[in-house]
C-alpha positions as a printed Julia matrix, in Angstrom:
80×3 Matrix{Float64}:
  88.53   78.58  101.81
  85.05   79.8   101.16
  85.42   82.85  103.42
  87.0    85.06  100.82
  84.44   84.09   98.18
  81.54   85.0   100.47
  83.1    88.37  101.29
  83.67   89.14   97.61
  80.08   88.24   96.81
  78.75   90.36   99.67
  80.93   93.24   98.47
  79.43   93.0    94.98
  75.78   92.65   96.0
  75.69   94.63   99.25
  78.58   97.08   98.84
  77.21   99.84  101.07
  75.58   97.66  103.73
  77.22   97.3   107.12
  79.54   94.33  107.45
  80.89   95.32  110.87
  80.1    97.97  113.44
  83.16   99.35  115.18
  82.65  101.74  118.09
  79.27  102.7   116.69
  80.55  103.3   113.15
  79.55  100.93  110.37
  82.15   99.44  108.03
  80.67   98.56  104.64
  81.23   95.27  102.87
  83.07   97.18  100.13
  85.46   98.82  102.61
  86.02   95.53  104.46
  86.72   93.7   101.21
  89.21   96.38  100.08
  91.03   96.22  103.43
  91.13   92.42  103.31
  92.49   92.44   99.74
  95.25   94.88  100.77
  96.24   92.73  103.74
  96.16   89.57  101.59
  98.4    91.22   99.01
 100.83   92.29  101.74
 100.95   88.74  103.12
 101.61   87.36   99.64
 104.3    90.0    99.03
 106.01   88.89  102.25
 106.16   85.33  100.96
 103.2    83.71  102.67
 101.86   80.92  100.48
  99.24   78.19  100.58
 100.17   75.67  103.26
 102.13   78.13  105.39
 101.12   78.67  108.99
 100.36   82.0   110.57
  99.46   82.43  114.22
  96.87   85.02  115.2
  96.58   86.14  118.78
  93.95   88.85  118.81
  90.78   89.56  120.73
  87.43   89.28  118.99
  87.83   92.45  116.95
  87.54   93.8   113.41
  91.28   93.21  112.94
  90.8    89.53  113.71
  88.03   89.27  111.09
  90.18   91.1   108.53
  93.12   88.78  109.12
  91.05   85.59  108.92
  89.68   86.67  105.55
  93.08   87.97  104.37
  94.85   84.71  105.21
  92.28   82.86  103.1
  92.72   85.47  100.38
  96.52   85.3   100.38
  96.31   81.54   99.8
  94.09   82.23   96.81
  96.47   84.88   95.47
  99.33   82.38   95.6
  97.36   79.64   93.84
  96.57   81.8    90.78
């Protein structure tokens, strides 16, 4: 998936810029990328691998965005 690559690039080039605004508070690309990497690592540690299925039932929220990127990232972690 290209999602995780675009987030990593944004984190490198625009680290302190706002990626998300949650309840009036900005979340930087760097902070979002770090959170996504931690979630991806946790998914991989729990045995999720490329080709596995994971259902997400969340409202349109920052957690949903984090999980979409993390699922893409966990597949990349497994393929290395």
